[in-house]
C-alpha positions as CSV (number, residue, x, y, z in Angstrom):
1,M,51.3,46.8,-145.7
2,S,54.2,46.4,-143.2
3,Q,57.8,45.4,-144.4
4,D,58.5,43.7,-141.2
5,K,59.1,40.3,-141.4
6,V,58.0,37.7,-138.7
7,Y,58.6,34.0,-138.4
8,F,56.0,31.4,-137.2
9,T,55.5,27.8,-136.8
10,F,51.8,26.7,-137.1
11,I,51.3,23.5,-135.2
12,N,48.0,21.5,-136.0
13,L,46.8,19.9,-132.7
14,S,44.0,19.2,-133.8
15,P,42.7,15.4,-135.0
16,V,41.9,16.6,-138.9
17,S,43.7,18.1,-141.6
18,V,43.8,21.6,-141.8
19,N,43.7,24.3,-144.7
20,I,45.9,27.1,-144.0
21,Y,45.0,30.0,-146.2
22,W,47.1,33.4,-146.8
23,L,44.4,36.6,-147.2
24,S,45.8,38.6,-149.9
25,H,46.1,42.5,-149.8
26,R,43.1,42.2,-152.4
27,T,41.2,40.0,-149.7
28,K,41.6,36.9,-151.7
29,R,42.4,33.6,-150.0
30,K,44.9,31.6,-151.1
31,L,45.8,28.3,-150.3
32,Y,49.5,28.1,-148.2
33,C,49.2,24.4,-147.6
34,T,47.2,21.5,-146.0
35,L,48.7,20.1,-142.9
36,R,47.9,16.9,-141.5
37,C,47.0,16.4,-138.0
38,F,49.7,16.9,-135.4
39,A,52.1,18.5,-138.0
40,Y,53.7,21.8,-138.7
41,V,54.4,23.8,-140.9
42,E,57.1,26.9,-140.5
43,I,56.1,30.2,-142.3
44,N,57.9,33.6,-143.3
45,T,55.5,36.3,-143.7
46,F,55.0,39.8,-142.5
47,V,53.3,41.9,-139.8
48,G,49.8,42.3,-140.6
49,H,49.3,39.5,-143.0
50,C,46.1,37.8,-142.5
51,W,46.1,33.7,-142.1
52,I,43.1,31.5,-142.0
53,F,42.5,28.0,-141.0
54,E,39.9,25.7,-142.0
55,D,39.2,22.0,-141.8
56,A,40.1,20.6,-144.8
57,N,37.3,18.3,-145.1
58,T,34.1,20.4,-143.9
59,G,35.5,24.0,-144.3
60,D,35.0,25.1,-141.3
61,C,36.5,27.8,-139.4
62,L,39.2,26.6,-136.9
63,L,41.0,29.0,-134.6
64,G,44.4,30.2,-134.7
65,N,45.7,32.0,-131.3
66,N,41.9,32.0,-130.4
67,S,40.7,33.7,-133.4
68,C,39.4,32.5,-136.9
69,V,42.0,35.3,-138.8
70,F,45.3,35.2,-137.3
71,I,47.1,38.5,-137.8
72,P,50.8,38.4,-136.2
73,L,51.0,42.0,-135.0
74,H,54.7,42.1,-134.0
75,R,58.1,40.9,-135.0
76,Q,59.4,38.0,-133.5
77,S,62.7,36.4,-133.7
78,R,63.8,33.2,-135.2
79,E,66.2,32.1,-132.1
């Protein structure tokens, strides 16, 4: 697993609440937070860590950056 830190802001642009899960190295989902509609959360993570977004009511997969699993692939500055 990478030691390169990355910083992201996830913005919920959908009209539903979204559960954001971090997928551990053992492939277990860990609920990071539930994001209300049109809210945002700032996350510090690492390159290669997997994030999953689901409708908090139905459990349906939601897209993060056009994918069901969001994986930061490069370092981004926090500027």
